C-alpha positions as CSV (number, residue, x, y, z in Angstrom):
1,M,169.0,84.7,72.3
2,K,166.5,84.6,75.2
3,Q,166.7,81.5,77.4
4,Q,163.6,79.4,77.2
5,T,161.5,78.7,80.3
6,F,159.8,75.4,81.0
7,T,156.5,77.0,79.9
8,D,158.1,77.9,76.6
9,M,159.4,74.3,76.0
10,E,156.1,72.8,76.9
11,Y,154.2,75.2,74.6
12,C,156.6,74.3,71.7
13,N,155.3,70.7,71.8
14,R,151.7,71.7,70.8
15,K,150.3,70.1,67.7
16,R,149.4,73.2,65.8
17,K,149.4,77.0,66.0
18,T,146.2,78.9,66.6
19,K,145.0,81.5,64.1
20,R,145.6,84.2,66.7
21,E,149.3,83.1,67.1
22,E,149.8,83.0,63.3
23,F,148.3,86.5,63.0
24,L,150.4,87.9,65.8
25,E,153.6,86.4,64.4
26,A,152.9,87.8,61.0
27,M,152.3,91.3,62.4
28,D,155.3,91.1,64.6
29,Q,157.4,90.3,61.5
30,I,156.1,93.1,59.2
31,I,155.7,96.0,61.6
32,P,158.7,98.4,61.8
33,W,158.8,98.6,65.6
34,S,161.8,100.8,66.0
35,D,160.6,103.3,63.5
36,W,157.1,103.5,65.0
37,A,158.7,103.9,68.5
38,E,160.6,106.9,67.1
39,I,157.4,108.5,65.8
40,I,156.0,108.3,69.4
41,R,159.2,109.2,71.3
42,P,159.1,113.0,70.9
43,Y,155.7,113.0,72.7
44,Y,156.4,110.3,75.3
45,P,157.3,111.1,78.9
46,S,161.1,111.3,79.4
47,G,161.0,109.8,82.9
48,N,163.0,112.6,84.5
49,R,160.1,113.4,86.8
50,G,157.7,111.0,88.5
51,R,157.4,107.3,88.0
52,R,159.5,105.8,85.3
53,P,157.4,105.1,82.2
54,R,157.1,101.7,80.6
55,G,158.9,101.1,77.3
56,I,157.3,102.6,74.2
57,E,157.4,99.4,72.2
58,I,155.7,97.4,75.0
59,M,152.9,100.0,75.2
60,L,152.5,100.1,71.4
61,R,152.3,96.3,71.2
62,M,149.6,96.3,73.9
63,Y,147.7,99.1,72.2
64,L,147.7,97.4,68.8
65,M,146.5,94.1,70.3
66,Q,143.7,96.1,72.0
67,N,142.6,97.4,68.6
68,W,143.0,94.1,66.7
69,F,140.9,92.1,69.2
70,N,138.5,95.0,70.1
71,L,139.1,94.8,73.8
72,S,138.7,97.3,76.6
73,D,141.7,98.5,78.7
74,E,140.9,96.0,81.4
75,G,140.0,93.4,78.8
76,I,143.4,93.4,77.0
77,E,145.2,93.3,80.3
78,D,143.4,90.2,81.4
79,A,143.7,88.6,77.9
80,I,147.5,89.0,78.0
81,Y,147.7,87.2,81.3
82,D,145.5,84.4,79.9
83,S,147.0,84.0,76.5
84,Y,150.5,82.7,75.9
85,A,150.4,84.0,72.3
86,M,149.7,87.5,73.4
87,R,152.3,87.4,76.1
88,S,154.9,86.3,73.6
89,F,153.9,89.1,71.2
90,L,154.3,91.6,74.1
91,H,157.8,90.3,74.7
92,I,157.3,90.2,78.4
93,D,158.7,87.8,81.0
94,F,156.7,87.6,84.2
95,M,159.9,86.8,86.1
96,E,161.1,90.3,85.4
97,Q,158.0,92.5,84.9
98,Q,154.2,92.6,84.8
99,V,151.7,93.6,82.1
100,P,151.1,97.4,82.0
101,D,147.8,98.1,83.9
102,A,144.7,99.5,82.3
103,T,145.4,103.1,83.5
104,T,148.8,103.1,81.9
105,L,147.3,102.0,78.6
106,L,144.6,104.6,78.9
107,K,147.2,107.4,79.2
108,F,149.1,106.0,76.3
109,R,146.0,106.0,74.1
110,H,145.3,109.6,75.1
111,L,148.8,110.5,74.1
112,L,148.3,109.0,70.7
113,E,144.9,110.8,70.3
114,D,146.1,114.2,71.4
115,N,149.0,114.2,69.1
116,K,147.3,112.5,66.1
117,L,149.9,109.8,66.0
118,G,147.5,107.4,64.4
119,E,147.6,109.5,61.2
120,K,151.4,109.4,61.3
121,I,151.5,105.6,61.6
122,F,148.9,105.3,58.8
123,A,151.1,107.6,56.6
124,D,154.2,105.6,57.5
125,V,152.6,102.3,56.3
126,N,151.5,103.9,53.0
127,A,155.0,105.4,52.5
128,R,156.6,102.0,52.9
129,L,154.1,100.4,50.5
130,E,155.0,103.2,48.1
131,A,158.7,102.7,48.5
132,A,158.3,98.9,47.9
133,G,156.4,99.5,44.7
134,L,153.3,97.8,46.0
135,I,150.9,100.8,45.3
136,M,149.8,101.6,41.8
137,H,148.6,105.0,40.6
138,G,146.1,106.4,38.3
139,G,142.8,105.2,39.8
140,T,141.0,105.4,43.1
141,V,137.9,103.6,44.4
142,V,135.9,105.6,46.9
143,D,133.3,104.4,49.3
144,A,131.9,105.0,52.8
145,T,130.8,102.8,55.6
146,L,128.5,103.5,58.6
147,I,129.8,103.0,62.1
148,A,127.0,102.8,64.7
149,A,127.3,104.7,68.0
150,P,125.6,104.1,71.3
151,T,122.1,105.7,71.3
152,S,121.6,105.4,75.1
153,T,121.3,108.6,77.2
154,K,122.2,106.7,80.4
155,N,125.4,108.6,81.0
156,H,126.8,111.4,83.1
157,G,125.5,114.1,80.7
158,G,122.2,112.4,79.9
159,K,122.8,113.0,76.2
160,R,123.9,111.2,73.1
161,D,127.2,112.0,71.5
162,P,126.7,115.5,69.9
163,E,129.1,114.8,67.1
164,M,127.2,111.7,65.9
165,H,124.0,112.0,63.9
166,Q,121.4,109.7,62.4
167,T,120.8,108.9,58.7
168,K,118.5,106.7,56.8
169,K,119.8,103.9,54.6
170,G,117.1,101.9,52.8
171,N,114.3,101.6,55.2
172,E,116.4,101.7,58.4
173,W,117.7,104.5,60.5
174,Y,121.3,104.5,61.8
175,F,122.9,106.7,64.4
176,G,126.7,107.2,64.4
177,M,129.4,108.3,62.0
178,K,130.8,107.5,58.6
179,V,134.3,106.5,57.5
180,H,135.1,107.5,54.0
181,A,138.0,105.7,52.3
182,G,140.0,106.1,49.1
183,V,141.5,102.8,47.9
184,D,144.1,102.3,45.2
185,A,142.2,100.7,42.3
186,G,145.1,98.5,41.3
187,S,146.3,97.1,44.6
188,G,143.4,97.5,47.0
189,Y,145.4,99.3,49.7
190,V,143.8,102.2,51.5
191,H,145.6,105.5,50.9
192,T,143.2,108.0,52.4
193,I,140.5,108.0,55.1
194,T,138.3,110.7,56.5
195,G,135.5,110.7,59.2
196,T,132.2,112.6,59.4
197,S,128.9,112.3,61.1
198,A,126.5,109.8,59.5
199,N,124.3,112.5,58.0
200,V,127.0,113.8,55.7
201,H,126.5,112.6,52.1
202,D,129.2,110.5,50.5
203,I,129.9,112.9,47.7
204,V,130.8,115.7,50.1
205,E,134.1,113.9,51.0
206,T,134.9,112.6,47.5
207,S,137.4,115.3,46.6
208,K,139.4,114.6,49.8
209,L,139.9,111.0,48.8
210,I,141.4,111.6,45.4
211,R,145.2,111.7,44.9
212,E,147.0,114.2,42.7
213,D,147.9,111.7,40.0
214,D,144.5,110.0,39.8
215,E,142.8,110.0,36.4
216,V,139.9,107.7,37.1
217,V,137.6,107.4,40.2
218,Y,135.2,104.5,40.8
219,G,132.2,104.6,43.1
220,D,128.7,103.3,43.6
221,S,125.6,105.0,42.6
222,G,125.7,107.2,45.7
223,Y,128.5,109.2,44.1
224,Q,126.4,110.3,41.1
225,G,126.7,114.1,40.7
226,A,130.0,114.4,42.5
227,D,131.6,116.0,39.4
228,K,129.0,118.8,39.6
229,R,130.1,120.0,43.0
230,P,132.0,123.3,43.3
231,E,135.3,121.6,44.5
232,F,135.3,119.6,41.2
233,R,134.4,122.4,38.8
234,E,136.8,124.9,40.3
235,D,139.8,122.6,40.5
236,E,141.7,122.1,37.3
237,H,142.8,118.5,38.2
238,L,139.5,117.3,39.6
239,A,137.6,118.8,36.6
240,Q,139.5,116.3,34.4
241,I,138.9,113.3,36.5
242,E,136.8,110.5,34.8
243,L,134.1,109.3,37.2
244,R,133.2,105.7,36.5
245,V,130.2,105.6,38.8
246,N,127.6,102.8,38.8
247,V,124.1,103.9,37.7
248,R,121.1,103.0,39.7
249,P,119.6,99.6,38.7
250,K,116.2,101.1,37.9
251,S,117.8,103.2,35.2
252,I,118.7,100.1,33.1
253,K,115.7,99.6,30.9
254,V,116.7,96.3,29.3
255,S,115.1,93.3,30.8
256,K,117.1,90.6,32.5
257,D,115.4,88.1,30.2
258,Y,116.8,89.7,27.1
259,A,118.4,87.0,25.0
260,G,121.2,89.1,23.5
261,I,124.2,90.8,25.2
262,N,123.0,93.3,27.7
263,W,125.8,95.8,27.3
264,D,124.5,98.1,30.0
265,R,124.6,95.5,32.6
266,K,127.9,94.2,31.4
267,I,129.5,97.6,31.7
268,E,128.0,98.0,35.2
269,N,129.4,94.6,36.2
270,R,132.9,95.6,35.1
271,K,132.6,98.8,37.2
272,S,131.5,96.8,40.2
273,S,134.3,94.3,39.8
274,T,136.8,97.1,40.2
275,R,134.8,98.9,42.9
276,A,134.7,95.8,45.0
277,R,138.3,96.3,46.0
278,V,137.2,98.9,48.6
279,E,135.1,96.3,50.4
280,H,138.1,94.2,51.4
281,P,139.7,96.6,53.9
282,F,136.2,97.4,55.3
283,L,135.7,93.7,55.8
284,I,139.0,93.4,57.7
285,V,138.2,96.3,60.0
286,K,134.6,95.4,60.8
287,K,134.7,91.6,60.8
288,Q,138.3,90.5,61.6
289,F,139.0,93.4,64.0
290,G,135.4,93.6,65.1
291,Y,135.1,97.3,65.1
292,C,131.5,97.7,64.0
293,K,130.4,100.1,66.7
294,A,132.1,103.2,68.0
295,V,133.4,102.9,71.6
296,Y,134.6,106.5,72.1
297,R,132.7,109.7,72.1
298,G,133.7,112.2,69.4
299,I,134.8,111.6,65.8
300,A,138.5,112.6,66.5
301,K,139.1,109.8,69.0
302,N,137.4,107.2,66.8
303,M,139.4,108.4,63.7
304,N,142.7,107.9,65.6
305,R,141.6,104.3,66.1
306,F,140.5,104.0,62.4
307,N,143.9,105.2,61.3
308,I,145.5,102.4,63.2
309,L,143.0,99.9,62.0
310,F,143.3,100.7,58.3
311,A,147.0,100.8,58.6
312,S,146.8,97.3,60.1
313,A,144.4,96.3,57.4
314,N,147.0,97.3,54.7
315,L,149.5,95.2,56.5
316,V,147.2,92.2,56.7
317,M,146.6,92.5,52.9
318,C,150.3,92.8,52.3
319,V,150.9,89.6,54.4
320,R,148.2,87.7,52.6
321,A,149.6,88.7,49.2
322,G,153.0,87.2,50.3
323,R,154.8,90.6,50.0
324,T,156.2,90.8,53.5
325,K,159.8,90.7,52.3
326,D,159.1,93.5,49.8
327,F,157.5,95.6,52.5
328,C,160.3,95.0,54.9
329,S,163.2,95.4,52.4
330,D,163.3,99.2,53.1
331,M,163.8,98.4,56.8
332,C,166.9,96.3,56.4
């Protein structure tokens, strides 16, 4: 057991834990650190040449905190020096070593992006949820969310990101990208995500969000007509999928003042109650993790981060459901 310092003993006398500390302790407990380090190890510098690299787990912990608190490379370095909770999560002792600098973190992030390791970590989380019996099958909820991108041209190239485009939603125009998600209708865990520019219609990505054993797919009114697309008609499995898509409100002719049971509205309400599960992981990513605006140029770089964020969102939902022991049982 690590010997406590005077700072540790003093900090233990605090009246309560902060929400940040509780969150970091929960994530520290549920994440399979050794297995994730092994996912990264084949691509990580061996240290036979040049400067000896920092430990994989330390870099991974720092990178995850950067995503969870939506900080820059320099920002997370400063935050770790300022926050005892972050320093404890990083498992670093200033008597022995210092926090990895911003440049080291930058190179580590590029390594994850170049080798698409975010996708592998997302797949690992889903595989563990599957092994623990926490994911149900048979139904998927599909939805997409807009992620804004900087519109300024005050940069080296004098142009906006060429992979981002604008689209109109309601009476407002948005510039950026879309993240499309397929969520398990029974449990609410995200099992598939894809990324496109903002001008790509939601129904274009629908077929990529459906699992092989799905029988029912829920979606909002934006997914009307998805079953008429070639990828649905030409695929034997997709052609048999039952699409339970909300109709547009104006198509319901019965007045809200109708005294009897409005079955049309009741059916739509039941669809919406199931479809609402997809909003929860979006809420965690955009509100709790604060990633409402793309900070990188290019869809691929942002999707690496979204794979990490949605994997983390699944872990957060697992913790809140009190299923940490079930999730970690496969790691014991």
